[in-house]
C-alpha positions as CSV (number, residue, x, y, z in Angstrom):
1,M,-20.1,0.1,-12.6
2,R,-21.2,3.1,-10.5
3,V,-19.4,3.7,-7.0
4,H,-22.3,1.9,-4.3
5,N,-23.2,-1.2,-7.3
6,T,-18.4,-1.7,-6.8
7,V,-19.0,-1.5,-3.6
8,D,-21.9,-4.0,-2.5
9,T,-20.3,-5.5,-4.8
10,A,-17.0,-6.2,-3.3
11,R,-19.0,-6.5,-0.1
12,R,-21.2,-9.6,-1.6
13,H,-17.8,-11.1,-2.5
14,L,-16.0,-10.4,0.8
15,R,-18.7,-12.5,3.0
16,E,-18.1,-15.6,1.0
17,V,-14.4,-15.4,1.2
18,D,-12.9,-19.0,1.9
19,P,-11.7,-19.5,4.9
20,S,-9.2,-21.6,4.2
21,A,-7.9,-18.4,2.1
22,L,-8.0,-16.1,4.3
23,A,-6.2,-18.8,6.8
24,H,-3.0,-19.3,4.1
25,A,-2.7,-15.5,3.7
26,R,-2.5,-15.1,7.6
27,K,0.6,-17.5,7.7
28,R,1.8,-15.9,5.4
29,L,1.8,-12.8,6.5
30,A,2.8,-13.9,10.0
31,E,6.0,-15.6,8.1
32,T,6.9,-13.5,5.6
33,G,5.4,-10.0,6.1
34,I,3.3,-10.3,3.0
35,A,0.5,-12.0,1.6
36,R,-1.0,-11.9,-1.5
37,L,-4.1,-11.2,-1.2
38,G,-5.9,-11.6,-5.3
39,F,-8.6,-13.8,-4.3
40,L,-10.3,-10.5,-1.9
41,L,-11.8,-8.7,-4.0
42,P,-13.3,-9.4,-7.5
43,H,-11.4,-8.8,-10.9
44,R,-14.1,-5.8,-11.6
45,V,-14.2,-4.5,-8.7
46,K,-10.0,-4.3,-8.8
47,R,-10.4,-2.6,-11.9
48,V,-12.7,0.5,-10.8
49,L,-10.3,0.8,-7.9
50,A,-7.0,1.4,-10.8
51,A,-9.2,2.7,-13.4
52,E,-9.7,5.8,-10.1
53,T,-6.2,6.2,-10.2
54,L,-5.8,6.6,-13.5
55,A,-8.2,8.9,-13.9
56,L,-6.4,10.6,-10.5
57,L,-3.1,10.5,-12.2
58,D,-4.3,12.0,-15.5
59,H,-6.1,14.7,-13.7
60,Y,-3.1,15.7,-12.4
61,R,-1.4,15.6,-15.7
62,Q,-3.0,17.7,-17.7
63,W,-3.6,19.9,-14.7
64,G,-1.3,19.7,-11.9
65,E,-3.9,21.3,-9.5
66,L,-3.1,18.7,-6.8
67,L,0.8,19.9,-6.9
68,P,2.4,21.4,-3.7
69,E,2.5,25.0,-4.6
70,G,5.4,26.0,-6.6
71,E,6.0,22.5,-7.8
72,S,6.1,21.8,-11.8
73,P,3.1,19.6,-13.5
74,T,6.2,18.4,-15.3
75,R,8.1,16.4,-12.3
76,Q,7.9,12.5,-13.1
77,Q,7.6,11.1,-9.5
78,V,4.2,11.2,-8.2
79,D,2.8,10.9,-5.1
80,L,-0.6,11.9,-3.9
81,T,-2.3,11.4,0.0
82,G,-5.1,11.6,1.6
83,S,-6.4,14.1,1.4
84,D,-5.9,14.0,-2.8
85,V,-7.6,11.0,-3.3
86,A,-10.3,11.3,-1.0
87,A,-11.1,15.2,-2.8
88,H,-10.8,13.5,-6.5
89,T,-11.9,9.5,-5.9
90,A,-15.5,7.9,-4.8
91,C,-14.5,4.4,-4.2
92,I,-11.0,4.2,-3.2
93,P,-12.3,5.9,0.2
94,Q,-15.9,4.2,0.0
95,L,-13.9,0.4,0.0
96,Y,-11.5,1.6,3.1
97,D,-14.4,2.3,5.3
98,C,-15.9,-1.4,3.9
99,E,-15.9,-3.5,7.5
100,P,-15.8,-6.8,5.9
101,L,-12.7,-5.7,3.8
102,R,-11.1,-4.5,6.9
103,H,-12.7,-7.6,9.0
104,S,-10.9,-9.9,6.6
105,L,-7.2,-8.1,6.7
106,S,-8.4,-8.6,10.4
107,V,-8.3,-12.4,9.6
108,I,-4.9,-12.4,7.9
109,A,-3.3,-10.1,10.3
110,A,-4.4,-11.9,13.6
111,E,-5.2,-9.0,15.6
112,P,-7.8,-5.9,14.1
113,V,-6.7,-3.2,11.7
114,L,-8.6,0.1,12.5
115,P,-8.4,2.8,10.3
116,C,-5.5,5.9,10.7
117,P,-5.9,9.2,10.5
118,E,-8.1,11.0,7.4
119,P,-4.9,12.4,5.2
120,E,-3.1,9.1,5.9
121,R,-5.7,6.4,5.0
122,F,-4.4,6.2,1.4
123,H,-1.3,6.9,-1.1
124,V,-1.9,6.9,-5.1
125,S,2.4,6.4,-5.9
126,R,3.4,6.6,-9.8
127,R,7.3,6.5,-10.0
128,R,9.1,6.2,-13.7
129,H,12.4,3.6,-14.2
130,D,14.5,7.2,-14.8
131,D,13.3,8.1,-10.8
132,A,15.0,7.8,-8.1
133,L,15.7,4.7,-6.5
134,G,13.8,2.8,-4.0
135,R,14.6,2.6,-1.1
136,W,14.7,-0.2,1.7
137,H,12.2,2.2,4.4
138,W,10.0,0.6,7.5
139,D,6.0,2.2,7.4
140,A,4.6,4.3,9.9
141,Y,2.1,2.5,10.3
142,A,1.2,-1.2,10.8
143,F,-0.4,-2.3,7.5
144,T,-0.4,-1.7,4.4
145,L,-3.0,-3.4,1.6
146,V,-1.3,-2.4,-2.0
147,L,-3.5,-2.6,-5.3
148,V,-0.8,-3.2,-8.4
149,V,-2.5,-0.6,-11.0
150,E,0.9,-0.5,-13.7
151,C,4.1,-1.9,-13.9
152,P,7.0,-3.1,-16.1
153,P,7.8,-6.9,-16.4
154,L,9.7,-9.4,-14.4
155,A,12.7,-8.2,-16.6
156,E,12.8,-4.8,-16.4
157,G,12.7,-5.5,-12.5
158,G,10.4,-3.2,-10.3
159,F,9.4,-6.3,-8.1
160,V,8.6,-6.0,-4.2
161,Q,12.0,-7.2,-1.4
162,T,11.3,-7.9,2.0
163,V,12.9,-8.6,4.3
164,A,10.4,-9.7,7.8
165,H,10.7,-9.9,11.3
166,T,13.3,-5.9,11.8
167,C,12.4,-2.9,13.4
168,P,14.4,0.4,13.6
169,D,16.6,0.9,15.9
170,P,16.7,5.2,16.6
171,Y,20.9,4.5,17.9
172,D,21.2,2.4,14.8
173,T,20.9,2.9,11.5
174,D,23.3,0.8,9.2
175,V,20.0,-0.9,7.7
176,H,22.8,-2.8,5.4
177,R,23.3,-4.7,8.5
178,I,20.2,-6.4,8.3
179,L,20.5,-7.1,4.7
180,T,23.2,-9.0,5.2
181,R,22.2,-10.8,8.0
182,N,18.5,-11.5,7.7
183,P,17.2,-13.1,4.3
184,I,15.6,-10.6,1.8
185,H,12.7,-12.2,-0.2
186,S,12.0,-10.7,-3.3
187,W,7.9,-11.3,-5.0
188,E,6.7,-10.3,-8.6
189,L,4.0,-8.9,-8.3
190,G,2.1,-7.7,-12.0
191,P,-0.6,-5.8,-12.5
192,G,-4.0,-6.5,-10.6
193,D,-2.0,-8.0,-8.1
194,L,-3.5,-7.3,-4.2
195,Y,-0.9,-8.0,-1.4
196,L,-0.8,-6.5,2.4
197,L,2.7,-5.7,4.0
198,R,3.5,-5.9,8.0
199,T,4.9,-2.3,7.0
200,D,5.9,-1.7,10.8
201,T,8.0,-4.8,11.3
202,T,9.2,-6.1,7.6
203,L,11.9,-3.2,6.0
204,H,11.3,-3.7,2.3
205,R,11.0,-2.1,-0.9
206,V,10.8,-2.0,-5.0
207,H,13.4,-2.8,-6.9
208,P,15.3,-0.6,-9.1
209,F,13.9,-1.0,-12.3
210,A,15.1,-0.2,-15.9
211,H,12.9,1.1,-18.5
212,G,8.8,1.5,-17.9
213,R,6.9,2.9,-14.7
214,R,4.7,1.9,-11.6
215,T,1.7,2.7,-10.7
216,T,-0.2,1.5,-6.9
217,V,-3.1,2.8,-4.5
218,A,-2.5,1.7,-1.2
219,M,-4.4,2.2,2.4
220,A,-3.0,1.8,5.3
221,F,-3.8,0.9,8.4
222,A,-2.8,0.9,12.0
223,A,-2.6,-1.7,15.1
224,R,-4.0,-1.6,18.8
225,T,-0.7,-0.8,20.2
226,E,0.5,1.7,17.6
227,R,-3.4,3.6,17.6
228,D,-3.3,4.2,21.7
229,A,0.1,5.3,21.4
230,V,0.0,7.8,18.8
231,G,-3.8,9.0,20.0
232,L,-5.4,8.3,16.8
233,L,-8.8,8.5,18.2
234,K,-8.1,12.0,19.6
235,G,-7.3,12.7,15.6
236,S,-3.3,12.9,16.4
237,T,-1.4,11.9,13.0
238,R,2.5,10.2,12.5
239,A,5.3,11.1,11.1
240,E,6.5,10.7,7.8
241,S,7.5,6.7,7.3
242,Q,11.0,5.8,8.1
243,T,13.9,5.5,4.6
244,V,16.8,5.0,5.5
245,I,19.1,4.2,2.7
246,A,19.2,5.0,-0.1
């Protein structure tokens, strides 16, 4: 499917999404900090996004052209950010700019969902079972839309865990206290699943897994308050996400 046709298919689908599905997702996001959105994009669009992601990672694996200077292409953990993704994919950047998608996400979030600075809009990640353990953290921006491209079966681990309605405290970095005083929710997600996280107020991690690998493509969006606060309209950027414990 060509890029133009893929994005047009997404637009048509988004305009016909059942409002009751958006309302249910809005309630889930407000309650738990995460909403599964399998209904939001058709399967063929998600397949194109997954294919672009895998082709990008294959390009990385074969040539190492996307590695920072001095790093080896044999490194297992892979994190490719906005400039890498924009330079080597087509559908991912165009879908990010798709107004019907942003409108639907704003309905679910109950507030405007706004673009981040260009270098921080997209993120392709691949983790293998023997990479560093997933860390509990919050992200720099308010919302992250994630498509699961590959993941191990549930019995192996690799599921998402969240603690909603939390936020980092610069004066107390003991996240263990948050984990012991709040419910931890675990979410089974498989290849092709799409979900939205309220990442600035939801402590989250990927549970360690025993075998295989987990590959995702993520799109980060800002809330209006943080966009104004960090001057995104002038092109400034924010710091990396706040990782707090192993």
